[in-house]
N, C-alpha and C positions, 0 to 999 in steps of 0.2 A: 097156831096158823094151820089152815086147812091145806092138805096136799091136793094138787091137781091130778086128775086122772090122765095117764099117758095116752097119747093118740098113736095107735099102731099103724093105721093106714090113713095118712093125712090127705090122700087124694079123694077119699070119701068123706062127705060131710055127714055128721050124725043125724041132723035134722032131715036132710034130703037123701034119698036113696040112689040118686044119679051120680055117677063118677064125675070128678072134675077134670079128668084126663080127656083131652079132645082127640078124637080119632080123625085122621085125615080122610078126605073123600075117596082117594084111590084105595084106601084100605078097606072100604066097604064093598069093593067089587068081589063078587062070589061066582063060583061055577054055576052055569045055567043062565047067567045074566046076558042080555043082548047089548052090544056096543056097536059103534060105527067107526070105521077107519076114517080119520080126519085128514087134514092137509099135512104134507111133509114139513118137518121143522127146518129143513135145510133144502138143498137141491134134491136129496133123496131122503128116505125115512132113516132116521138115525137109531131108533129104538124098536123097530119092527124088523124081524128077521125071518128068512125062510127055513133056517135050521139053527140048532144050538151049537153046531160045530163051527166055532168062530174062525178056525184056520181055513175053512172052505169057502168063505164069503167072497163073492166076486161082484164086479160092477154090473154084470149082466143080471144077476139076481136082484140087485137094487133097482135096476130099470124096470124089471117085471113088477115090482111092488108098486110102482107109480100107477099102474092100471087098476089097483085095488081101492083107490080113493073113493070114498062114499059108500062102500059095501057094508052091509050089515053082517056082523059076525056074532057068534055065541062063544062064551068062555067055557071051554071043556074042562080045564083044570088049572090050578095055580101051583107052580113049582117054586120051592124055596131053595136057593143055591147056597153053597158053602160060605160065600162072602156076605150072605144076609140079604141079597137082592131077591125080588120076586119076579117070576116070569109067568105070563099068562099064555096058555095054549089056546089059540083061537081057530075056529072052524067056520066056514061060510054056512049060512043057513040053507040047508037043503041040497047043496051041491059043492063040488070042489072048486077051488080058485081057478086052477088050470088043470091040464091033464097030468102034470107032474107034481103040482103043489096042492095038497089037500088041507094042510094046516100051516099056520104061521105062528111065530112066537114073538111076544112083546115084553120088553122090560116094563113092568107094570107102572112103577112110580114115574119114571122119566117119560114114558110115552103118554101117560095121562097129563102130567104137568106141561108138556110141550104141545098138547092138544093133537097128538097123533092118534089117540084113542079118545072118542067122545061118547059119553053116556047118552 
């Protein structure tokens, strides 16, 4: 009886050089990519923030974010947090959002799935 060759990486097919593992669309977002701020998923944006200091968030800051709807932004960098979530640092193309807010931060997976960020 002939022995079968062991398959070390089953996600790769021997005949095809493409991996079988599917990457989600939000995982393809890279720094330098242009996005658009979409509609809020609730009364306010749930996954777009003015800072990463979550203890400092106020309703006033959430109301300011409503005026950013439809703006084009560019991804400056992507941060990986200790809990495994990814945050995108977003900057407005050419100018600041307001006089005090130059960058906003978005929970990349949740903001993309709830259509708060649109490609």
